[in-house]
C-alpha positions as CSV (number, residue, x, y, z in Angstrom):
1,X,-5.0,23.1,16.0
2,X,-4.1,23.0,12.3
3,X,-0.9,24.7,11.2
4,X,-1.0,26.6,7.9
5,X,1.9,27.8,5.8
6,X,1.4,29.0,2.2
7,X,-0.6,26.2,0.6
8,X,0.3,23.6,3.2
9,X,-2.1,22.6,5.9
10,X,-0.8,20.4,8.7
11,X,-3.7,18.9,10.7
12,X,-3.2,17.1,14.1
13,X,-4.8,13.6,14.0
14,X,-5.3,11.7,17.3
15,X,-3.8,8.2,17.4
16,X,-6.7,5.9,18.5
17,X,-5.2,2.5,18.2
18,X,-1.9,0.7,17.4
19,X,-1.7,-2.9,16.2
20,X,1.4,-5.0,15.7
21,X,1.3,-6.4,12.1
22,X,4.7,-8.1,11.8
23,X,7.8,-8.2,13.9
24,X,8.8,-4.7,12.7
25,X,5.6,-3.3,11.2
26,X,2.6,-1.6,13.0
27,X,-0.8,-0.4,12.0
28,X,-1.8,3.0,13.3
29,X,-5.4,4.2,13.4
30,X,-6.1,7.9,13.4
31,X,-9.4,9.6,14.2
32,X,-10.7,12.2,11.6
33,X,-11.7,15.3,13.6
34,X,-15.2,16.7,13.1
35,X,-15.2,19.4,10.4
36,X,-12.0,18.1,8.8
37,X,-12.3,17.0,5.1
38,X,-10.4,13.8,4.4
39,X,-11.2,13.0,0.8
40,X,-9.5,9.8,-0.2
41,X,-9.3,7.8,-3.4
42,X,-7.9,4.3,-3.1
43,X,-4.1,4.7,-3.6
44,X,-3.8,8.3,-2.6
45,X,-1.1,9.3,0.0
46,X,-0.6,11.5,3.0
47,X,2.5,13.1,4.6
48,X,3.5,12.6,8.2
49,X,5.5,15.4,9.9
50,X,7.4,14.5,13.1
51,X,8.1,18.2,13.7
52,X,5.3,20.5,12.4
53,X,7.7,23.5,12.7
54,X,9.8,21.9,10.0
55,X,7.6,21.3,7.0
56,X,10.5,20.0,4.9
57,X,10.9,16.9,7.1
58,X,8.2,14.4,6.3
59,X,7.5,10.9,4.9
60,X,4.7,9.8,2.6
61,X,2.4,6.9,3.5
62,X,-0.7,5.5,1.8
63,X,-3.8,5.0,4.0
64,X,-4.9,1.4,3.9
65,X,-8.6,2.1,4.7
66,X,-11.2,2.5,1.9
67,X,-12.7,5.8,0.8
68,X,-16.0,4.9,2.5
69,X,-14.4,5.0,5.9
70,X,-15.4,8.4,7.2
71,X,-14.4,8.5,10.9
72,X,-10.8,7.2,10.8
73,X,-7.9,6.2,8.6
74,X,-5.1,3.7,9.1
75,X,-1.4,3.6,8.1
76,X,0.8,0.5,8.1
77,X,4.4,1.5,8.8
78,X,7.6,-0.5,9.0
79,X,10.3,0.6,11.4
80,X,13.6,1.2,9.7
81,X,16.7,1.6,11.9
82,X,17.8,4.7,9.9
83,X,14.3,5.9,9.2
84,X,13.6,9.1,11.2
85,X,9.9,9.3,10.5
86,X,9.3,5.5,10.9
87,X,11.1,5.5,14.2
88,X,9.1,8.6,15.3
89,X,5.9,6.7,14.5
90,X,6.8,3.5,16.2
91,X,7.6,5.5,19.4
92,X,4.0,7.0,19.4
93,X,1.4,6.1,22.0
94,X,-2.3,5.9,21.8
95,X,-3.7,9.4,22.5
96,X,-0.8,11.2,20.8
97,X,-1.4,13.8,18.1
98,X,0.5,13.5,14.8
99,X,0.6,16.3,12.2
100,X,-0.4,15.1,8.8
101,X,-1.1,16.8,5.4
102,X,-3.2,15.4,2.5
103,X,-4.5,13.2,1.1
104,X,-2.7,13.9,-2.2
105,X,-3.3,12.2,-5.5
106,X,-1.2,9.1,-5.9
107,X,-1.2,6.1,-8.2
108,X,-4.9,5.4,-7.4
109,X,-7.6,3.2,-8.8
110,X,-11.1,4.3,-9.8
111,X,-13.9,2.0,-11.0
112,X,-13.9,1.5,-14.8
113,X,-10.2,2.0,-15.4
114,X,-9.6,-1.7,-15.8
115,X,-11.2,-5.1,-15.5
116,X,-7.9,-6.9,-15.0
117,X,-5.7,-5.5,-12.2
118,X,-2.2,-6.9,-11.6
119,X,-0.2,-5.9,-8.6
120,X,3.5,-6.5,-8.0
121,X,4.8,-5.6,-4.5
122,X,8.0,-5.9,-2.6
123,X,7.9,-5.6,1.2
124,X,6.1,-2.5,2.3
125,X,5.5,-1.7,-1.3
126,X,2.2,-3.5,-0.6
127,X,0.8,-0.6,1.4
128,X,-0.4,1.5,-1.6
129,X,-2.2,-1.5,-2.9
130,X,-4.1,-2.5,0.2
131,X,-6.8,0.2,-0.1
132,X,-7.2,-0.6,-3.8
133,X,-7.7,-4.3,-3.1
134,X,-10.1,-3.7,-0.2
135,X,-12.1,-1.2,-2.3
136,X,-12.5,-3.5,-5.3
137,X,-13.5,-6.5,-3.2
138,X,-15.8,-4.7,-0.7
139,X,-17.6,-2.7,-3.4
140,X,-18.1,-5.6,-5.7
141,X,-16.3,-3.8,-8.5
142,X,-16.1,-6.0,-11.6
143,X,-12.4,-6.4,-11.8
144,X,-10.1,-9.4,-11.4
145,X,-7.2,-8.7,-9.0
146,X,-3.9,-10.7,-9.2
147,X,-1.3,-10.0,-6.5
148,X,2.4,-11.1,-6.7
149,X,4.0,-10.2,-3.3
150,X,7.7,-10.8,-2.5
151,X,9.3,-10.7,1.0
152,X,12.4,-11.9,2.8
153,X,10.5,-14.5,5.0
154,X,7.0,-15.6,5.7
155,X,7.1,-13.6,8.9
156,X,7.5,-10.4,6.8
157,X,4.4,-10.9,4.7
158,X,2.1,-8.0,5.7
159,X,-1.6,-8.9,6.1
160,X,-0.9,-12.5,4.9
161,X,-4.0,-13.8,6.8
162,X,-6.2,-11.2,5.2
163,X,-5.0,-11.9,1.7
164,X,-5.3,-15.7,2.2
165,X,-8.9,-15.2,3.4
166,X,-9.7,-12.9,0.5
167,X,-8.6,-15.6,-2.0
168,X,-11.0,-18.1,-0.3
169,X,-13.8,-15.6,-0.2
170,X,-13.6,-13.7,-3.5
171,X,-13.3,-15.6,-6.8
172,X,-11.9,-12.5,-8.4
173,X,-8.8,-12.3,-6.1
174,X,-5.6,-14.3,-6.4
175,X,-2.4,-14.0,-4.5
176,X,1.1,-15.5,-5.0
177,X,3.9,-15.0,-2.5
178,X,7.7,-15.2,-3.0
179,X,10.2,-15.4,-0.1
180,X,13.9,-15.5,0.1
181,X,14.1,-17.7,3.2
182,X,11.6,-20.6,2.7
183,X,10.7,-22.9,5.5
184,X,10.0,-26.6,5.2
185,X,6.7,-27.1,3.4
186,X,6.7,-23.8,1.6
187,X,4.8,-24.3,-1.7
188,X,4.9,-20.9,-3.4
189,X,7.7,-18.9,-4.9
190,X,11.4,-18.6,-3.8
191,X,13.7,-15.7,-4.7
192,X,13.1,-12.7,-6.9
193,X,10.2,-11.9,-9.2
194,X,11.0,-12.7,-12.8
195,X,9.4,-12.8,-16.2
196,X,8.0,-16.3,-15.8
197,X,6.4,-15.5,-12.5
198,X,4.7,-12.4,-13.9
199,X,3.5,-14.1,-17.0
200,X,2.0,-16.9,-15.0
201,X,0.4,-14.9,-12.2
202,X,-0.4,-11.5,-13.7
203,X,-3.1,-10.6,-16.3
204,X,-1.9,-10.6,-19.9
205,X,-1.4,-7.2,-21.7
206,X,-4.7,-5.7,-23.0
207,X,-6.6,-2.4,-23.1
208,X,-8.4,-3.5,-20.0
209,X,-5.3,-4.4,-18.0
210,X,-3.5,-2.2,-15.5
211,X,-0.5,-3.2,-13.5
212,X,0.6,-1.5,-10.2
213,X,4.2,-1.9,-9.2
214,X,5.6,-0.8,-5.8
215,X,8.8,-1.7,-3.9
216,X,12.4,-0.7,-3.7
217,X,13.3,1.8,-6.4
218,X,15.6,-0.5,-8.4
219,X,12.9,-3.2,-8.3
220,X,10.4,-0.8,-9.7
221,X,12.6,0.2,-12.5
222,X,13.6,-3.4,-13.4
223,X,10.1,-4.8,-13.3
224,X,8.6,-1.9,-15.3
225,X,11.1,-2.6,-18.1
226,X,10.2,-6.3,-18.0
227,X,6.5,-5.5,-18.1
228,X,7.0,-3.3,-21.1
229,X,9.0,-6.0,-22.8
230,X,6.1,-8.4,-22.1
231,X,3.8,-6.1,-24.0
232,X,2.2,-4.0,-21.3
233,X,1.5,-0.4,-22.3
234,X,3.6,2.2,-20.5
235,X,0.7,4.2,-19.4
236,X,-1.0,1.1,-18.0
237,X,1.9,0.5,-15.6
238,X,1.4,2.5,-12.4
239,X,4.0,3.2,-9.8
240,X,2.2,4.8,-6.8
């Protein structure tokens, strides 16, 4: 039963499937109940409430499914030792109900806003971009997508197999990884995202270019400044 308080509606969604994505990250699939409106634009977010009696305690997450998916949505959540909501989610079992509000408008993408889409993500900052990537590619939207994705190690790269496959399958998708702890044979980037990496792997500034940036707060601030210095318009840099 949904819980309503002022303008807030908390709806219980049943957990239908759990999949291990990386060593500390899981994918959770929730069923959308009959009669519930779940109107999603790629990049929008929801809020998860561990205790529906306390509406001030929540965490925002971005569904990774596309807007065309009507019967369920999925969340990819990393477990943080000090993250109360992430620990709550990683302790859930299939069949559990979880109270959620939204979707709410985030840094989303709609067809026609750009023909060149750059994405810069650090760690779980990739999650707001997954639905956007899937939407552009699955719908055949005329936009080139360039992803720069940094992580600690290759084992931390969320959905690496999917992104690798997408680059082989779709000529309008390119990905470039950076890691801090390279293994022998690693051929992509090492260390932090810098100006040279972004100039080489992201689209150039233009009226038809939009750049999404998501990661740790200081990373977002630093990279936004660098992108502006490179000539990207402030209103064309989106932090979901």
